[in-house]
N, CA, C and O atoms as a MOPAC input file, in Angstrom:
PM7 MOZYME 1SCF
protein

 N    -23.93500 1   148.68100 1  -236.66000 1
 C    -25.11800 1   149.67400 1  -236.97400 1
 C    -26.23100 1   148.97400 1  -237.69000 1
 O    -27.36800 1   148.75600 1  -237.27300 1
 N    -25.59700 1   148.60500 1  -239.05900 1
 C    -26.35800 1   148.09300 1  -239.99800 1
 C    -26.87000 1   147.04100 1  -239.42000 1
 O    -28.07700 1   147.23300 1  -239.56800 1
 N    -26.71500 1   145.80000 1  -238.71200 1
 C    -27.33200 1   144.86100 1  -238.38200 1
 C    -28.56300 1   145.56800 1  -237.01900 1
 O    -29.72300 1   145.20400 1  -236.82800 1
 N    -28.05600 1   146.26200 1  -236.53500 1
 C    -29.14100 1   146.92500 1  -235.31100 1
 C    -30.30700 1   147.14100 1  -236.56300 1
 O    -31.40900 1   146.61100 1  -236.42100 1
 N    -30.01600 1   147.91100 1  -237.73700 1
 C    -30.99900 1   148.73800 1  -238.41700 1
 C    -31.87500 1   147.58000 1  -239.04800 1
 O    -33.05900 1   147.90100 1  -239.16000 1
 N    -31.60200 1   146.47200 1  -239.42800 1
 C    -31.76700 1   145.46600 1  -239.95800 1
 C    -32.85800 1   144.97800 1  -239.25900 1
 O    -33.96900 1   144.82500 1  -239.76700 1
 N    -32.43900 1   144.60800 1  -237.55200 1
 C    -33.32000 1   143.48600 1  -236.62700 1
 C    -33.61500 1   144.63900 1  -235.54900 1
 O    -33.33400 1   144.37100 1  -234.38100 1
 N    -34.01700 1   145.57500 1  -235.76700 1
 C    -34.27700 1   146.77700 1  -234.75600 1
 C    -35.56400 1   146.15900 1  -233.85400 1
 O    -35.39300 1   146.17900 1  -232.63500 1
 N    -36.76900 1   145.64000 1  -234.32900 1
 C    -37.11200 1   144.92800 1  -233.44300 1
 C    -37.29500 1   143.87500 1  -232.52400 1
 O    -37.84300 1   143.90400 1  -231.42200 1
 N    -36.75600 1   142.92700 1  -233.13300 1
 C    -36.25100 1   141.60600 1  -232.56900 1
 C    -35.26900 1   142.15700 1  -231.26100 1
 O    -35.67400 1   141.81700 1  -230.14900 1
 N    -34.20700 1   142.85400 1  -231.30400 1
 C    -33.53900 1   143.52300 1  -230.63200 1
 C    -34.19700 1   144.07300 1  -229.05700 1
 O    -34.05800 1   143.71700 1  -227.88600 1
 N    -34.95400 1   145.10900 1  -229.76700 1
 C    -35.68500 1   145.87200 1  -228.63000 1
 C    -36.70000 1   144.79600 1  -227.83600 1
 O    -36.86000 1   144.73500 1  -226.61700 1
 N    -37.24200 1   144.09200 1  -228.70400 1
 C    -38.10600 1   142.98800 1  -227.63000 1
 C    -37.37700 1   142.12700 1  -226.63200 1
 O    -37.70700 1   141.84800 1  -225.47900 1
 N    -36.10200 1   141.69500 1  -227.45600 1
 C    -34.91400 1   141.24300 1  -226.56900 1
 C    -34.83000 1   141.66000 1  -225.20600 1
 O    -34.77900 1   140.98300 1  -224.17900 1
 N    -34.82500 1   142.80200 1  -225.36700 1
 C    -34.00400 1   143.91500 1  -224.25500 1
 C    -35.47800 1   143.72600 1  -223.14100 1
 O    -35.42600 1   143.17400 1  -222.04200 1
 N    -36.52600 1   144.23600 1  -223.66200 1
 C    -37.34200 1   143.68100 1  -222.84600 1
 C    -37.82800 1   143.19200 1  -222.21100 1
 O    -38.52900 1   143.58100 1  -221.27700 1
 N    -37.44800 1   141.68200 1  -222.73800 1
 C    -37.97100 1   140.28200 1  -222.41100 1
 C    -36.88200 1   140.34000 1  -221.00100 1
 O    -37.15700 1   140.15300 1  -219.81600 1
 N    -35.60700 1   140.66400 1  -221.63000 1
 C    -34.58800 1   140.73900 1  -220.46400 1
 C    -34.99600 1   141.27900 1  -218.96500 1
 O    -34.91400 1   140.66000 1  -217.90400 1
 N    -35.55900 1   142.90100 1  -219.24800 1
 C    -35.97800 1   143.71600 1  -218.20500 1
 C    -36.77900 1   142.78700 1  -217.41900 1
 O    -36.56500 1   142.27900 1  -216.31800 1
 N    -37.91600 1   142.66500 1  -218.37500 1
 C    -39.32700 1   141.94600 1  -217.87500 1
 C    -38.95100 1   140.76900 1  -217.11300 1
 O    -39.60500 1   140.54800 1  -216.09400 1
 N    -37.78500 1   139.78500 1  -217.50300 1
 C    -37.75900 1   138.35000 1  -216.44200 1
 C    -37.00500 1   138.99500 1  -215.36000 1
 O    -37.09800 1   138.50100 1  -214.23700 1
 N    -36.24500 1   140.07000 1  -215.55100 1
 C    -35.41600 1   140.71600 1  -214.24200 1
 C    -36.38200 1   141.01300 1  -213.30000 1
 O    -36.43200 1   140.37600 1  -212.24900 1
 N    -37.39200 1   142.18000 1  -213.63000 1
 C    -38.21200 1   142.28500 1  -212.52200 1
 C    -38.88000 1   141.34200 1  -212.07500 1
 O    -38.97600 1   141.45500 1  -210.85300 1
 N    -39.59000 1   140.12400 1  -212.61100 1
 C    -40.25400 1   139.27900 1  -212.13000 1
 C    -39.51000 1   138.53000 1  -211.24000 1
 O    -40.08900 1   138.16800 1  -210.21600 1
 N    -38.58800 1   138.28000 1  -211.36900 1
 C    -37.40300 1   137.74900 1  -210.53300 1
 C    -36.96500 1   138.41900 1  -209.29400 1
 O    -36.83200 1   137.84400 1  -208.21400 1
 N    -36.77400 1   139.53000 1  -209.49300 1
 C    -36.71100 1   140.55600 1  -208.29800 1
 C    -37.60900 1   141.00500 1  -207.22100 1
 O    -37.44200 1   141.08900 1  -206.00500 1
 N    -38.85100 1   141.33800 1  -208.18200 1
 C    -40.39200 1   142.03100 1  -207.39400 1
 C    -40.87400 1   140.58900 1  -207.29100 1
 O    -40.69700 1   140.17400 1  -206.14500 1
 N    -41.48600 1   139.58100 1  -208.19200 1
 C    -42.42500 1   138.57900 1  -208.17700 1
 C    -43.55200 1   138.82200 1  -209.22900 1
 O    -43.75800 1   139.82200 1  -209.91700 1
 N    -44.10700 1   137.84400 1  -209.18000 1
 C    -45.05400 1   137.89400 1  -210.51600 1
 C    -46.19000 1   138.48700 1  -210.70100 1
 O    -46.64300 1   139.12900 1  -211.64800 1
 N    -46.75800 1   138.08500 1  -209.28800 1
 C    -48.21300 1   139.15000 1  -208.91700 1
 C    -47.91600 1   140.56300 1  -208.96800 1
 O    -48.63000 1   141.41100 1  -209.50300 1
 N    -46.57500 1   140.80500 1  -208.24800 1
 C    -46.57200 1   142.26100 1  -208.19100 1
 C    -46.04500 1   142.92900 1  -209.26900 1
 O    -46.17000 1   144.15400 1  -209.27400 1
 N    -45.35700 1   142.27000 1  -210.38800 1
 C    -44.80300 1   142.88600 1  -211.39000 1
 C    -46.21100 1   143.14800 1  -212.51900 1
 O    -46.29700 1   144.02300 1  -213.38000 1
 N    -47.35800 1   141.93900 1  -212.12500 1
 C    -48.40600 1   142.24000 1  -212.81700 1
 C    -49.18500 1   143.28000 1  -212.92400 1
 O    -49.70700 1   143.80900 1  -213.90500 1
 N    -49.22000 1   143.62700 1  -211.28300 1
 C    -49.62700 1   144.49300 1  -210.92200 1
 C    -49.30700 1   146.18700 1  -211.35800 1
 O    -50.05500 1   147.16200 1  -211.43100 1
 N    -47.73300 1   145.99500 1  -211.61400 1
 C    -47.48800 1   147.17200 1  -212.06800 1
 C    -47.51700 1   146.85600 1  -213.53300 1
 O    -48.09500 1   147.81400 1  -214.04600 1
 N    -47.24600 1   146.15000 1  -214.30100 1
 C    -47.84300 1   146.21800 1  -215.84400 1
 C    -49.10500 1   146.84800 1  -216.00400 1
 O    -49.22600 1   147.84500 1  -216.71700 1
 N    -50.27100 1   146.22000 1  -215.25000 1
 C    -51.58700 1   146.64700 1  -215.38200 1
 C    -51.48000 1   148.25200 1  -214.97200 1
 O    -51.93700 1   149.02500 1  -215.81400 1
 N    -51.04200 1   148.70800 1  -214.02400 1
 C    -50.88600 1   150.28900 1  -213.75400 1
 C    -50.96000 1   150.75100 1  -214.66600 1
 O    -51.97600 1   151.28900 1  -215.10600 1
 N    -49.50300 1   150.63500 1  -215.40800 1
 C    -48.49100 1   151.09800 1  -216.57100 1
 C    -49.41800 1   151.24900 1  -217.41500 1
 O    -49.71900 1   152.39400 1  -217.75100 1
 N    -50.23700 1   149.89700 1  -218.07700 1
 C    -50.86700 1   150.10400 1  -219.37900 1
 C    -52.40800 1   151.19200 1  -219.26100 1
 O    -53.08700 1   151.79500 1  -220.09200 1
 N    -52.45200 1   151.03700 1  -217.93100 1
 C    -53.97600 1   151.94500 1  -217.71100 1
 C    -53.52200 1   153.47000 1  -217.75200 1
 O    -54.28900 1   154.28000 1  -218.27400 1
 N    -52.17900 1   153.94000 1  -217.16800 1
 C    -51.60900 1   155.14300 1  -217.08800 1
 C    -51.37600 1   155.38300 1  -218.50300 1
 O    -51.57700 1   156.51600 1  -218.93800 1
 N    -51.01600 1   154.54700 1  -219.19600 1
 C    -50.63600 1   154.71000 1  -220.77300 1
 C    -51.82000 1   155.13800 1  -221.59000 1
 O    -51.92200 1   156.06000 1  -222.40000 1
 N    -52.78800 1   154.14300 1  -221.13500 1
 C    -54.16400 1   154.75300 1  -221.75900 1
 C    -54.84500 1   156.18700 1  -221.59000 1
 O    -55.25700 1   156.94000 1  -222.47200 1
 N    -54.84500 1   156.35300 1  -220.17800 1
 C    -55.15800 1   157.31300 1  -219.99500 1
 C    -54.75200 1   158.55000 1  -220.27800 1
 O    -55.55300 1   159.41700 1  -220.62600 1
 N    -53.64000 1   158.73500 1  -220.17600 1
 C    -52.49100 1   159.99200 1  -221.13600 1
 C    -53.18200 1   159.86900 1  -222.28300 1
 O    -53.98900 1   160.78000 1  -222.46800 1
 N    -53.11400 1   158.83400 1  -223.31800 1
 C    -53.50100 1   158.65500 1  -224.67700 1
 C    -55.03100 1   159.36300 1  -224.57700 1
 O    -55.31700 1   160.33900 1  -225.27100 1
 N    -55.68300 1   158.94200 1  -223.92100 1
 C    -57.02000 1   159.59100 1  -223.79600 1
 C    -57.38200 1   161.04500 1  -223.61200 1
 O    -58.25300 1   161.65100 1  -224.23800 1
 N    -56.50100 1   161.57700 1  -222.55600 1
 C    -56.50700 1   162.81400 1  -222.35000 1
 C    -55.83200 1   163.88600 1  -223.49600 1
 O    -56.11700 1   165.03000 1  -223.85100 1
 N    -54.70100 1   162.82000 1  -223.91200 1
 C    -54.25800 1   163.65400 1  -225.07200 1
 C    -54.91500 1   164.20500 1  -226.53400 1
 O    -54.66500 1   165.17400 1  -227.25000 1
 N    -55.84800 1   163.12900 1  -226.60300 1
 C    -57.00400 1   162.98800 1  -227.76900 1
 C    -58.07900 1   164.23100 1  -227.67100 1
 O    -58.45500 1   164.93400 1  -228.60900 1
 N    -58.51300 1   164.32700 1  -226.16500 1
 C    -59.29800 1   164.81400 1  -226.00200 1
 C    -58.39200 1   166.63000 1  -225.67000 1
 O    -59.20200 1   167.55100 1  -225.76300 1
 N    -57.42600 1   166.92800 1  -225.44800 1
 C    -56.68900 1   167.91000 1  -225.47500 1
 C    -56.93000 1   168.76600 1  -224.06700 1
 O    -56.76600 1   169.97700 1  -223.92600 1
 N    -57.28100 1   167.99100 1  -223.25800 1
 C    -57.45000 1   168.89400 1  -221.78900 1
 C    -56.01700 1   169.42300 1  -221.15600 1
 O    -55.93100 1   170.21100 1  -220.21400 1
 N    -54.98700 1   168.87000 1  -221.81900 1
 C    -53.61400 1   169.59800 1  -221.28800 1
 C    -52.74000 1   170.36200 1  -222.24000 1
 O    -51.53200 1   170.27100 1  -222.45800 1
 N    -53.63000 1   171.10900 1  -222.72800 1
 C    -52.69500 1   172.29300 1  -223.77700 1
 C    -52.47000 1   173.15700 1  -223.38300 1
 O    -51.84400 1   173.99000 1  -224.03900 1

């Protein structure tokens, strides 16, 4: 557990890279890019709505 605390970001980014690579291989590059763009837009809209306080 101590090693994980020391190297938290490399471990998390490594796991993220494994998940991303698996999705690209199984779904395809352009479909995966579309999914990532939609996810980024959704996150951006969510942050915007949270900042404006529309869903309190």
